[in-house]
Steps between C-alpha positions, in 0.01 A plus 500: 500500500214727396174499699218389272233662716228382731206298373137575585203294392131551569162441344132589514198418293226681314148355492462562126592299194856490374392663171357806680801541728748442215322751277495767773874461557592474132297809409661726758693340784647831616155651551392192696812517720471875557127488573537198728772651714359850536261537790437873523318683223729799550794292375317347202654743252854379581667292232670281758353211690541484875632226723413522866559286802438523875793353687500501878250785507708714264351579160741493209393600153672586176377594158648260249553502128399167350629389162336212316797364308313223319165322483500143378198280451532123491231327299381175656585165351411147604739510796461855630255776586505850356706759684613857465827626642585866562866582553513795743753735652439771755690752698414797720379800299705737714838415649520154336844440656335489845262215412548152350478441127250219437501274194230239476246303308125513552354177366127478435328166445160337555429304815144418393265640237408778744826557693837631388831484684742795520843363588791742554862392517769762523849592608605827657831663574518689831639852473822625665734207422640330812305727738184418306567127530525538878182711517327246273597216734356688800174638360524584128407157367182496708401846375568400139304176547199673656494771234504245216224298666301823538556587133374160378207515743409852383513396134286190566250705704477764230438239231239323714316827547527652152435186299187422705 
């Protein structure tokens, strides 16, 4: 039986209209992701985004390559709201075999006329086969979870700040 991966889900909001958030992500999602996750100006010229997490006092960070596989916009009808879905994949920019491969969906939809939800749902495969599954059970899942939450939080924070 093949392991289908480990699911992670998280969300945040942006205090701007859905149209503004949607447009920013549709125009250049990669720039938003890269800008949101880079904290030091000295790394701004890198083409990769960065995931970082503090776990038990130990800082872990990795540059990642994000691929936007698809962007789909759902037009509202009488029974639904508008939404935009970005199909994403990411892996470590260097030594990708040492880090999980993440596949997920970032859904964007209005909460109110002035607030927009970012909702991420993804699945990752731990590296290193059986050894990786054991490491994931001990600490890996928590690190993956925290890094994804940090990514969504960074993107929401960046959008809150730049769209203001």
